[in-house]
N, C-alpha and C positions, 0 to 999 in steps of 0.2 A: 487665508490659510497660511500656516508657517512655511518658511522657505527651507528649513532644515528638519531632520527627523533622526530618531534613534534607529540604529541598524546594527544587527549582529553580523560581524564580518570575519572572514578569513583574510587577514591582511598579508600574511607571509606563509611560505611553505613549511609549516611546522605544526605540531600539535597545539590545540587550543583555539580560542577565538577572542575577539574583543568587541565591546559595545562602543560604537562610535557615533558621532554627530555628523551626518552627511547631508548633501542637498536632496530635497524631495525630487523624485524623477520628473523630467519634462516629457510631456506626451508628444508622440508622433501621430500623424493621421491614422485613424482606425484603431487607436488605443484608448483605454480607460484607466483612470487612476483609482485604485481601491484603497480605502483606509482599512487596515488589518484590524479585525476584532480579536481573532484567535489564530494561532499557528500551532501546528503539531510537529514534533520531532520524529523523523523517519530514520530507518537504518542507514540510508544514504547520508543523511546529515551526520550521523555518528561516525561514519567512515571519514567524512570531511573533517569533522572536529578532531578525531584522533590521528588524522593524517597517515593513513595506511598506504599500502602500495597502489591500490586502485586510485585513491585520491591524488597521490603524487603524480600519477600518470595522466589524470583527467582534468584536475582543477587548476585554473590559472588565476592565482590571487593578484590583486585584491578582488574579493567577491562577496556580496551579500548572499548567504546561502539560505536554504529553506524553500520547500515547495508545496507544503500542505497548509491550507489556510481558508478562512472565510473572512468576509468583510463587507464594506458598504461602498458603492461607487460614489466618489465625491467630485469627479471631473470627467468630462467627455472630450476626446480628441476630435479633430475635424473629421467629418464623414461618418461618425458613429450613429447607427440607427438601431431602433428597437430596444435600446437600453436607456435608463434614466438615472440621474443623480438620486441617491437614496435606495436604489436596488440592493438587496442583500444577495451576495454572490459567493460562489467558489469558482475554481477554474481548472480546466484541463491543463496540466503542466507541460505537455509536449507540444512544442511549437513546430508545426510541420511546414514543409516547403510548398505543398500544393502543386508541385510540378513533376515529381518523380513518378515512376510506374506505379508504386504502391499507393501514393496519394490519389492518383487518377483512377485507380481501380477499387477505391473504397477501403484501403488498408493503411490509413494514415498512422495507425499505431505502430507500424513498422517502417515508417518513412525513412528513406536512406540518408536524408540530410536533416534530421530532426535536431532541434535544440531543446534542452530541458531547463525549465526555470529553476534557479538556485543551483544549477550545475554549470550550464553554459552561459546563462544570463543572470543578472541580479534577481534574487529571490524575495521571499516573503517574511524573513525574519527582520522585519522593519515596520515602522508605523505606516508606510505607504508602499505599494507595489504597482507597477504598471503592467498591463496585460492586453494583448490583442483582443479586440471585441469578439472575434470568432471563437476564442478560447473560454469566454466567460459563460458560466452556468448560473442562472438565476435560481436561488434557493427559496423554498417555502419559508417565510419568516417564522412559522411555527416550529421548525426544526431547530433544536438547541444549537448554539454556535459552535460548541465543542464537537458535535456530531457533523455539522456542516464543514468543519475544518478538516475532517479525515476522509473526505470523499475519494481522494486519490488512492490510499491503500484499500479502502472498502471496495472501490471499483476493481482493483486487482483480484480481490477475493470473490466478488460476484462473477467476474469473467471466468476465473478458474473453476468455481463451483457449479455454475449454471451453463457451461458450454455443452453439456450433454445431460442425460436424464438423471434426476436426483430422487424424485418421488418414489417412496417405497424401497429405496436401496440402502444397503449398509455401506458406510463411508469410513475410510481411514484417512486421517489427516496427520501427516508427519511434520512436526515443527509448530510450536505454539507461540511464535512471535505474533505481533499484532495482526498480520494478514491471515495467519493460520487461525487465530482466535476469532477473527471476523468471519472466516469461512465456516467455523463451527456454528455460529449463530445463524448464518445464512442457510446452511444445510438443514438445521433444525426447523427453521421457519418454512423452508421449501418442501418439507415432507420426508426427510430422510428417516429410515427406520431405526438403525443403531449408528451411533457416531463413536469411532475410536480415535483418540488423540494421543500423540506421543511428544515427549520432550525429555530433558534431564533437569529442568528447572522446576522445583516444586511450586514456587509462586505462580508460575504460568500454568502448571497442571491444575492448580486450584482454580485459576481463572477459567480454564477450559471447561471444568465442571459447571461453573456458574453460567457460562454461555451456552451450555446445552450438551456437552459431551457425556455419553453414557459411561464410557471407560476412558480413563486418562492414565497412561502408563509411563513410568520412568523407565526408559529403555536401557538404562545402565543397570537396572535391577531385575528386569523380566525378559523373557524371550517373547518378543512381539508376535512373531509368526505363530507360535504355539498358542498364545492367548487368543489371537483373532480366530484361529481355526476352532478352538474350543468353544467360543461364543457364537460361532456361525454354523455349528453342526458339521464342521470339517470342510465346508464349501469355500470359505474365504469371503472377502468383501467384494461388493459390486463396483465400488468406486475408490480410487486412490488419488488423493490430493497431496502432492509433495511440496512442502513449504520450507524444508530445513536446508536443502542444498548439500546434504551429506551422503557419501557413497553408501554407507551402511543403511541409511534410511531409505534410499531409492531401491536398493536390492531387497531389503526386507519388505518393502511395499509391493514390489513385483511378486515376491513369494506369497504374500498374503492375499493377492488379488485372485479372484476366481477366473475361470476361463470365460472369455467373451466380455470381461469387464472393461472399464475405461479409466484412463489416467490423465491428470493434469500435472505437468511439471512446471512449477513456478520458482522454486528455490534455486538460487545461483550458487554453483559450486566454486570452491577455491581454486580448482584447476581440473585437469583431466581425471576422469573416474573410470573404473572398470565395472561394466554392467553385464548381467546375465541376459543377453538379448534373446537367446534361443528359448530357454524355459520360461523366462520372465515375460516375454512378449509374443514371439512368433508362434510357438506351439499353443499359447493360450488364445490366440486370435484377438489380442487386446487392441483397443483403440487408444492412441497416445496423442495428447495435445501439448504443444509448447505454448506457455502463457507469457506474453510480453505486454505488460501494462493492461490497458483497457481498450475496448473498441470505442472509437470516436464517431458518434456519441451514443451508440446503441446501449452500451453499458450504463451510461449516465441515466437514461430513461428507466432502466431496470432498477437502478439504485433508488431513484425517486419513488417509483412504485412501491418498492419494498419498505422504505421508510414511512411513506404516507399510510401504508396499511398495517403498520404495527411492528416491523422489525426493531427489536430493542438492542441497541449497541451500547447503552450507557455503562454496563459493567466493564466495557473495554477501556473506558477513560478512567485512569487510576490516580493521576497526579496532575497538578497544575502549578506553574511558577510565573513570576514576572520576568521580563527580559533581563532585569538586573540580577536575577538568580540563575542565569543560564548555566553557570559552572556546576551548580548542584543538580540541575536538571539533566545535563549531559552525563554526569557521573552516574546518576540513577539509571539512565537508559543503557549505559555501557555495562552496568551491573546485571541487567536482565530482570531485576526485581520490580517490574512494573508492566503495565499494559501500554496504552498510549499516553504520552506526556504532552500537555498543552502548555504553550508559552503565550502570555498575554502582554501586549505592548504597554 
């Protein structure tokens, strides 16, 4: 095996990235080396690439970034069991401490000392990535590699959409980024009655319809609450999945929700927001869930079951590029005129 590899790096605290030749990672006990077949660009990667305030406060260059991928195990570290060279895998990107209160009570997804691959440790925008064996998820080889590479965001969508009852319910999804789009397909597959989707990006609204939305509204052009009440006989939606992280979207969703409905909040806001807690939540008797990542590994089993039984996420994959074309790929992601964008080493 080669001793060096291509890697997309954030070398300095500034916008952009560079493709470098770096040493292949050396394994520690309990780790495996994965040869990356496909990697996907996430919103977090776009923050790192453009070097916004969040990235400046969190990322410590030099760093190989990227955390959504699939690949093949090519080397096993000492003590690795139940995995073999040649296994096709993805990985849970949150490396937990296994010591804190949350880890010891089955809530590793909110570990108080978590490290995230491609954020706190070197990531997957490289020919090879090393991963602790407990984070590896063996994929069915029949699942296309581009779908296997997006298990991370799909897991967020599964957790948000299936945390409570979906079958027979009307669902509002605000924000048609990749996670919102995946949630549309999941809700459709899981038996939702009507699905309402919102955005201000026409490309993504068109994708929302392809993935199963009955109504896809440009909220800069229509009154969302009025439209939802018109299509639900004045009652409102049973479920509200918030993926946009915008104050207006959250409050409109609260208004569109019927009494006794439930809400998943996944979108991250830019700062503090003003919410109508009284009429939007309390007087409606609504159930509210905060969504942080995926349940480890309950959500992974659900994703596997959905994909094996026919959940079609292929329309979500809209573009692919080589590592050498990374600048074009990131400019496309930042434009919003895409679904999921795949990078191939």
